[in-house]
C-alpha positions in Angstrom: 102.8 71.1 62.6 100.7 72.2 65.6 102.3 74.1 68.5 102.2 72.1 71.7 100.3 73.6 74.7 103.5 73.8 76.7 105.2 76.0 74.1 102.2 78.4 74.3 102.4 78.5 78.1 106.2 79.2 77.9 105.5 82.1 75.5 102.9 83.5 77.9 105.2 83.2 80.9 108.0 85.0 79.0 105.5 87.8 78.3 104.4 88.0 81.9 107.9 87.9 83.5 109.2 90.5 81.1 106.1 92.7 81.7 106.9 92.6 85.4 110.5 93.6 84.9 109.6 96.4 82.5 106.8 97.5 84.8 109.2 97.8 87.7 111.4 100.1 85.6 108.4 102.2 84.5 107.1 102.7 88.1 110.5 103.5 89.6 112.2 105.6 86.9 114.0 108.1 89.2 116.1 105.8 91.3 119.8 105.1 90.6 119.1 101.4 90.4 116.5 102.0 87.7 119.0 104.0 85.6 121.5 101.2 85.9 119.0 98.6 85.0 117.7 100.4 81.9 120.0 98.7 79.3 119.3 95.3 80.8 115.6 95.9 80.8 115.6 97.1 77.2 117.6 94.0 76.1 115.2 91.8 78.1 112.2 93.3 76.4 113.6 93.0 72.9 114.8 89.4 73.5 111.4 88.6 74.9 109.5 89.8 71.9 111.9 87.9 69.6 111.6 84.7 71.7 107.8 85.0 71.9 107.5 85.4 68.1 109.8 82.4 67.5 107.9 80.3 70.0 104.5 81.3 68.7 105.6 80.6 65.1 107.3 77.4 66.2 110.6 78.4 64.6 113.9 76.5 65.1 115.6 79.6 66.5 113.2 79.6 69.5 115.6 77.6 71.6 118.5 80.1 71.0 116.3 83.1 71.7 114.9 81.6 74.8 118.4 80.9 76.0 119.5 84.5 75.4 116.4 85.8 77.1 117.0 83.6 80.1 120.6 84.7 80.4 119.5 88.3 80.2 116.9 87.5 82.9 119.5 86.1 85.2 121.5 89.3 84.6 118.5 91.4 85.5 117.9 89.3 88.6 121.5 89.8 89.7 121.4 93.5 89.0 118.2 94.0 91.0 119.7 92.3 94.0 123.1 94.1 93.9 122.1 97.5 95.4 121.4 95.8 98.7 124.9 94.5 98.9 126.3 93.7 102.3 129.1 91.5 103.6 127.1 88.2 103.5 124.9 89.1 100.5 126.6 86.7 98.1 125.1 83.8 99.9 121.6 85.2 99.9 121.9 85.9 96.2 122.7 82.3 95.3 119.2 81.0 96.2 117.2 83.1 93.6 119.9 82.7 90.9 120.1 78.9 91.4 116.3 78.6 91.4 115.9 80.7 88.2 118.8 78.9 86.6 117.3 75.5 87.3 113.8 76.6 86.0 115.4 78.1 82.8 117.4 74.9 82.3 114.4 72.6 82.5 112.5 74.8 80.1 115.5 75.0 77.7 115.8 71.2 77.7 112.1 70.8 76.9 112.4 73.4 74.1 115.4 71.8 72.6 113.4 68.6 72.2 110.1 70.2 71.2 111.3 72.8 68.6 
């Protein structure tokens, strides 16, 4: 069975988004936030490699791996925004999390039907 173009695009987007997250860790290794984000970034990178491989090979576990990667991505997003905490920061945090969650949900629904 041939891999649809959309699945290839999703695999490339996972690679790009994870590279941006890991690149941010590599270029700011001395900060306290970078030390706190290290386990999440490593988990994000490992899950990204597994998800990309499953998507590229068009395996049935691609949906589960994408879901785990997206949950780890939401955790990374939350942890990158937490150092700037202030009294009203929870409201400003909801926009990026809701947008990322909706995008991940749309892709997950597509992957569930495609894979």
